[in-house]
C-alpha positions in Angstrom: 0.0 0.0 0.0 1.6 3.3 -1.1 0.9 5.9 1.6 3.2 8.7 0.5 4.8 10.9 3.0 4.1 10.3 6.7 3.9 13.1 9.2 3.7 10.8 12.2 2.8 7.4 13.5 0.3 6.6 16.2 0.8 3.7 18.5 -2.1 2.1 20.3 -2.6 -1.2 22.2 -3.5 -4.1 19.9 -6.7 -4.6 22.0 -7.9 -1.1 21.2 -10.4 -2.0 18.5 -12.8 0.7 19.6 -10.0 3.3 19.1 -9.1 1.9 15.7 -12.8 2.2 14.7 -12.6 5.9 15.8 -9.6 6.4 13.5 -11.4 4.8 10.6 -14.6 6.8 11.1 -12.9 10.2 11.4 -9.5 10.0 9.7 -9.9 7.7 6.7 -9.9 3.9 6.4 -7.0 1.8 7.8 -7.4 -1.9 7.2 -5.3 -4.5 8.9 -2.9 -4.2 6.0 -2.3 -0.6 6.9 -0.7 -1.5 10.2 3.1 -1.2 10.2 5.2 -4.2 11.2 7.8 -3.1 13.6 11.3 -4.6 13.6 14.6 -3.6 15.0 15.3 -1.9 18.4 11.6 -1.1 19.1 10.2 -4.5 18.3 10.2 -5.8 21.8 9.1 -2.5 23.3 6.1 -2.2 21.0 5.0 -5.8 21.1 1.3 -5.9 21.5 0.7 -2.5 19.9 -0.6 -1.3 16.6 1.3 1.2 14.6 -0.7 3.3 12.2 0.7 5.8 9.7 -1.0 9.2 9.4 -0.2 10.6 5.9 0.1 14.2 4.8 -2.7 13.8 2.3 -5.4 13.4 5.0 -6.2 17.1 4.7 -9.1 16.7 7.1 -6.8 15.5 9.9 -6.6 18.7 11.9 -4.9 19.2 15.2 -8.0 19.3 17.3 -8.9 15.9 15.9 -5.7 14.2 16.9 -6.1 11.2 19.1 -5.1 12.5 22.5 -2.2 11.1 24.5 -1.1 8.6 21.8 2.6 8.0 21.3 4.1 9.1 18.0 7.4 9.5 16.1 7.7 12.5 13.9 9.5 13.1 10.6 9.5 9.6 9.1 8.9 9.0 5.4 7.5 5.7 4.5 6.3 4.4 1.1 5.1 0.8 1.4 4.2 -1.2 4.5 5.8 -4.3 3.1 9.1 -2.4 2.9 8.9 -0.2 5.9 10.2 -2.2 8.9 13.9 -1.4 8.4 13.1 2.3 7.6 10.9 2.6 10.6 13.5 0.9 12.8 16.2 3.3 11.5 14.0 6.3 12.1 13.0 5.1 15.5 16.6 4.5 16.4 17.7 8.0 15.3 14.9 9.7 17.1 15.7 7.7 20.2 12.4 8.4 22.0 8.7 8.0 21.6 6.9 11.1 22.6 3.3 11.9 23.7 0.8 13.9 21.8 -1.5 15.9 24.0 -4.6 17.9 23.2 -4.4 21.7 23.0 -5.3 21.7 26.7 -3.3 18.7 27.8 -6.2 16.3 28.2 -4.6 13.1 27.0 -6.8 10.2 26.0 -10.4 10.7 26.9 -13.5 8.5 26.8 -16.8 9.9 25.7 -19.6 9.7 28.3 -21.5 7.5 25.9 -18.6 5.0 25.8 -18.3 5.0 29.5 -22.0 4.1 29.9 -21.7 1.3 27.4 -19.1 -0.3 29.8 -21.2 -0.1 32.9 -21.5 -3.2 35.1 -23.7 -3.9 38.1 -22.9 -5.4 41.5 -25.3 -6.1 44.4 -24.2 -4.7 47.8 -26.4 -5.2 50.8 -29.5 -5.2 48.7 -28.5 -2.1 46.6 -27.3 -2.0 43.0 -23.8 -0.4 42.6 -22.6 0.8 39.3 -19.0 0.2 38.2 -16.7 0.0 35.2 -13.7 -2.1 34.5 -11.1 -1.7 31.7 -8.8 -4.7 31.7 -5.3 -5.2 30.5 -3.0 -8.3 30.7 -0.4 -6.5 32.8 0.6 -8.3 35.9 0.4 -5.1 38.0 -1.8 -4.1 40.9 -5.3 -3.1 39.7 -6.5 0.5 40.3 -9.8 1.5 41.8 -11.0 5.1 41.1 -13.4 6.6 43.6 -15.1 9.9 42.7 -15.9 12.9 44.9 -19.1 14.6 46.0 -21.8 14.8 43.3 -19.6 13.0 40.7 -19.5 9.5 39.3 -17.5 7.0 37.2 -17.7 9.4 34.2 -15.7 12.1 36.1 -12.6 9.9 35.4 -13.3 10.2 31.6 -9.8 11.7 31.0 -7.9 9.1 33.0 -9.3 5.6 32.3 -7.7 5.0 28.9 -4.3 6.4 29.9 -4.2 4.4 33.1 -5.5 1.2 31.5 -2.6 1.1 29.0 -0.6 -0.5 31.9 -3.1 -1.3 34.6 -6.5 -2.9 35.0 -8.7 0.0 36.0 -11.9 -0.2 38.0 -14.1 2.8 38.7 -17.1 2.8 41.0 -20.2 4.9 41.7 -20.6 5.2 45.5 -24.0 4.5 46.9 -26.1 7.7 46.4 -24.2 8.9 43.3 -24.1 8.3 39.6 -25.9 5.3 38.4 -25.8 3.5 41.7 -28.9 3.2 43.9 -30.0 6.1 46.0 -32.2 4.4 48.6 -34.6 6.7 50.4 -33.8 7.1 54.1 -30.4 5.6 53.8 -28.0 6.9 56.5 -25.1 8.0 54.4 -21.8 8.0 56.2 -18.1 8.0 55.3 -17.8 4.6 57.1 -20.5 3.1 54.9 -18.7 4.2 51.7 -15.4 2.8 53.1 -17.1 -0.5 53.8 -18.6 -0.5 50.3 -15.0 -0.1 48.9 -13.6 -2.9 51.0 -16.5 -5.3 50.0 -15.9 -4.4 46.3 -12.2 -5.4 46.7 -13.2 -8.6 48.4 -16.0 -9.6 46.0 -15.1 -8.1 42.6 -11.4 -7.3 42.3 -10.0 -9.9 44.6 -6.4 -8.6 44.4 -4.3 -6.1 46.3 -5.5 -2.8 44.7 -4.3 0.8 44.5 -7.1 3.1 45.7 -7.3 6.4 43.9 -9.8 8.9 45.2 -10.8 12.5 44.9 -12.3 14.7 47.6 -14.7 12.6 49.8 -13.7 9.6 47.6 -10.1 10.1 48.9 -11.3 10.2 52.5 -13.4 7.0 51.9 -10.2 5.4 50.6 -8.2 6.6 53.7 -10.8 5.1 56.0 -10.7 1.8 54.0 -6.9 1.7 54.1 -6.8 2.4 57.8 -8.3 -1.0 58.4 -4.8 -2.4 58.9 -6.0 -6.0 58.8 -7.3 -5.6 55.2 -4.6 -7.0 52.9 -6.3 -6.0 49.6 -5.4 -2.3 49.8 -2.0 -2.1 48.1 -1.4 1.7 48.1 -3.3 5.0 48.2 -3.5 8.0 45.9 -5.3 11.0 47.3 -6.4 13.9 45.1 -7.3 16.9 47.2 -8.6 14.8 50.1 -11.7 16.0 51.9 -11.6 16.7 55.7 -15.0 15.0 56.2 -18.2 14.2 54.5 -19.2 17.9 54.8 -17.7 21.1 56.0 -18.7 20.6 59.6 -15.6 18.4 59.9 -13.2 21.3 59.4 -14.0 23.1 62.7 -10.3 24.2 63.1 -10.6 26.4 60.1 -11.4 30.0 61.3 -13.5 30.4 58.1 -15.7 27.4 59.1 -15.9 28.6 62.7 -17.3 31.9 61.4 -19.8 30.0 59.2 -20.9 27.4 61.8 -24.1 29.2 62.8 -25.0 29.5 59.1 -24.1 25.8 58.5 -26.5 24.7 61.3 -29.2 26.9 59.8 -28.7 25.3 56.4 -29.0 21.9 58.0 -32.3 22.9 59.6 -33.6 24.3 56.4 -32.5 21.3 54.3 -34.5 19.0 56.7 -37.6 20.9 55.6 -38.6 18.9 52.5 -40.1 21.8 50.6 -37.2 24.1 51.2 -34.7 21.4 50.4 -36.5 20.7 47.1 -36.5 24.4 46.2 -32.7 24.7 46.9 -31.7 21.5 45.2 -33.7 22.2 42.0 -31.9 25.5 41.6 -28.5 24.2 42.5 -28.8 21.5 39.8 -29.8 23.8 37.0 -27.2 23.7 34.2 -26.2 27.3 34.4 -25.8 27.2 38.2 -23.8 23.9 38.1 -21.5 25.4 35.5 -20.8 28.4 37.6 -20.1 26.2 40.6 -17.7 24.0 38.6 -16.0 27.1 37.2 -15.3 28.2 40.7 -13.6 24.9 41.6 -11.6 24.2 38.4 -8.4 25.9 37.6 -8.6 24.9 33.9 -11.9 26.7 32.9 -11.7 25.2 29.4 -12.5 21.8 30.8 -15.8 22.9 32.4 -17.7 21.7 29.3 -21.2 20.6 28.7 -20.3 17.0 29.2 -19.0 17.8 32.7 -22.1 19.7 33.6 -24.2 16.7 32.5 -22.0 14.2 34.4 -23.0 16.1 37.6 -26.6 17.1 36.6 -28.0 13.9 35.1 -27.8 11.7 38.3 -29.0 14.6 40.5 -32.6 14.2 39.4 -35.6 12.9 41.3 -36.5 12.4 44.9 -33.9 9.8 45.6 -31.1 12.2 44.6 -32.5 15.0 46.7 -32.7 12.6 49.7 -29.1 11.6 49.3 -28.0 15.2 48.9 -29.8 16.2 52.2 -28.5 13.2 54.1 -24.9 13.8 53.0 -24.9 17.6 53.6 -26.6 17.4 57.0 -25.1 14.1 58.2 -22.1 13.5 60.5 -18.8 14.5 59.0 -17.1 11.1 59.8 -13.5 10.3 60.8 -10.9 12.9 60.1 -7.8 12.1 57.9 -5.7 13.7 60.7 -6.7 10.8 62.9 -6.3 8.1 60.3 -3.2 8.9 58.2 -0.6 8.0 61.0 -2.2 4.5 61.1 -1.5 3.8 57.4 1.9 2.2 56.5 1.1 1.7 52.8 2.7 3.8 50.1 0.7 7.0 49.7 0.8 9.6 46.9 -0.8 13.0 47.7 -1.6 15.3 44.8 -3.0 18.8 45.6 -4.3 21.5 43.3 -3.1 24.8 44.7 -6.2 26.7 43.4 -8.6 24.5 45.4 -11.3 26.7 47.0 -13.0 23.9 48.9 -10.0 22.3 50.7 -7.4 25.1 50.2 -3.7 24.5 50.8 -3.7 27.2 53.6 -6.6 25.5 55.3 -6.2 23.0 58.1 -6.6 19.9 55.8 -4.3 21.3 53.2 -1.7 22.3 55.8 -1.9 18.9 57.4 -1.3 17.0 54.2 1.5 19.4 53.2 3.3 18.5 56.5 3.0 14.8 56.1 6.1 14.0 54.0 8.4 15.4 56.7 6.7 13.2 59.3 5.9 9.9 57.5 8.4 8.3 55.1 5.7 6.4 53.2 4.0 9.6 51.9 4.9 11.6 48.7 3.4 15.0 48.0 3.2 17.1 44.9 1.5 20.5 44.6 -0.1 21.0 41.2 0.1 24.7 40.2 -3.0 26.3 38.7 -5.2 23.3 39.5 -8.4 23.2 41.4 -10.3 20.7 43.6 -10.6 17.9 40.9 -7.0 17.5 39.5 -7.7 14.4 37.6 -10.2 16.1 35.3 -8.9 19.7 35.7 -5.3 18.9 34.6 -5.1 15.1 33.8 -1.7 15.6 32.1 -0.1 16.9 35.4 -1.8 14.1 37.4 -0.5 11.4 35.0 2.9 12.9 35.0 3.2 12.4 38.8 1.1 9.3 39.1 2.4 6.9 36.5 6.1 7.0 37.6 5.0 6.6 41.2 2.9 3.5 40.2 5.8 2.1 38.3 7.8 1.9 41.6 5.2 -0.4 43.2 6.3 -4.0 42.9 4.3 -6.3 40.6 1.8 -8.7 42.1 
């Protein structure tokens, strides 16, 4: 097949049939005969991957359509797949590295919400249906479990799942009361209940020592789960802007919260009046209001898109969602990470966006986590500049830059 002059090559896992279909649908047809056979120095490194040429003559192949986060080698000229291996090997050798393509805003690989929903699986936990996703690989490494924050769901990891699953089996779960999981009326939501859900999921579904990766209250649920020192299925912890409690009543040491405590108790009282709670919840979950809230907690405003608004808004409809919201906001804050972290001897990676307005670095929770590396040798901390409360979706490129090398240091199973 004569393809003319090649601007770059994209390299994807051989199992990525869905992504190859995406290439076919948007960037011209590539049959199996279009795939380059790799020989020479990179043959072993690229075993199990597909290498696809992207020729100059695909005029419709614009920058904003480039497959995000895919590896590439630039400046190679190839003429025929049957004769390219030695040319490719030579070009690869001279370029010495395989780089990463990012989107204009550094998003990396991203799943569409529709694709995420197609992968949903269900698990029964104590009579309730729990929604989860699994993206498998054959790597003999610890699996990862992604646990979302308040109001979010599995889909909030849309910019992380594909990148992480290149080397790890990735699970993501909707906590009870969120996403597509059940929202049972009258359920007493607590941090401890979510932690137990996570531990039971490890026991029944994953059944291997697992790295727990959480954001906000998802982080705290992971901390509580990991603090169960007898539980051998927690392999390591990754905390993204960990919450101080299920709600702001936990952070009583923050002078800002102390000033607001009377107001918080008033809000609790009002939210327990069903008519008032319904009125407030309906307005909070309007698209324009949700977008403004998200803009206030994201550093990267470009990523507050319509998909993100729908990820938060869609599950927040109906009486069950309102009941969960009221229970969580007015319920007990739960255990503090300050009490729990010294009990954890596992490897811990802490990533913190310095533009977080919900758990700011200069607040008691942020200050506490910032001090931990000097106190506990098992903890690593990185501050992410210009990043808000949800680093994994706000600046996934920065998160992956710190997370992947750290994960590589964990021993294989």
